[in-house]
C-alpha positions, -999 to 999 in steps of 0.1 A, spaced: -803 -224 -323 -783 -256 -326 -748 -244 -319 -745 -268 -289 -751 -298 -312 -724 -314 -334 -721 -291 -364 -698 -292 -393 -696 -276 -427 -702 -311 -441 -736 -313 -423 -746 -279 -434 -736 -287 -470 -760 -316 -470 -788 -298 -452 -788 -267 -474 -773 -281 -506 -745 -255 -506 -707 -259 -508 -686 -253 -477 -670 -222 -494 -704 -207 -501 -715 -213 -465 -683 -197 -452 -688 -167 -476 -724 -163 -463 -714 -164 -426 -684 -142 -432 -705 -116 -450 -729 -115 -421 -704 -117 -392 -669 -111 -405 -659 -145 -392 -656 -179 -408 -682 -205 -399 -658 -222 -375 -648 -189 -358 -684 -179 -355 -695 -213 -341 -666 -214 -316 -675 -178 -305 -711 -188 -298 -700 -218 -278 -674 -199 -258 -700 -172 -249 -724 -200 -237 -696 -216 -217 -686 -183 -201 -723 -177 -191 -724 -212 -176 -691 -207 -157 -704 -175 -142 -739 -187 -133 -735 -223 -123 -713 -246 -102 -709 -272 -129 -674 -284 -137 -656 -269 -166 -657 -303 -183 -695 -305 -181 -698 -269 -193 -676 -277 -223 -700 -305 -233 -731 -284 -227 -716 -257 -248 -711 -280 -278 -674 -289 -274 -669 -326 -278 -634 -325 -263 -623 -307 -232 -588 -300 -246 -603 -281 -276 -626 -261 -252 -597 -253 -229 -574 -241 -256 -601 -220 -273 -612 -205 -239 -577 -196 -229 -570 -181 -263 -601 -159 -262 -602 -149 -226 -566 -151 -216 -573 -174 -186 -582 -210 -180 -619 -219 -176 
């Protein structure tokens, strides 16, 4: 529910009193992805939906999708979808 907010393994460690490796193991057992891969995938899916359904700029969509830097968003989007946002 909070994937567009700033999330790190450190924040989850504090919130759930679990180690980063335990969190990664839990996420991987449920999704076959690491926490960061899973989080990035959710954010990219949201970005793609916004790109297709709005006229917002790619930079604004990156922020709304939870990416705090456009360059990070651009690289991840291009890697996943094979084209620029």
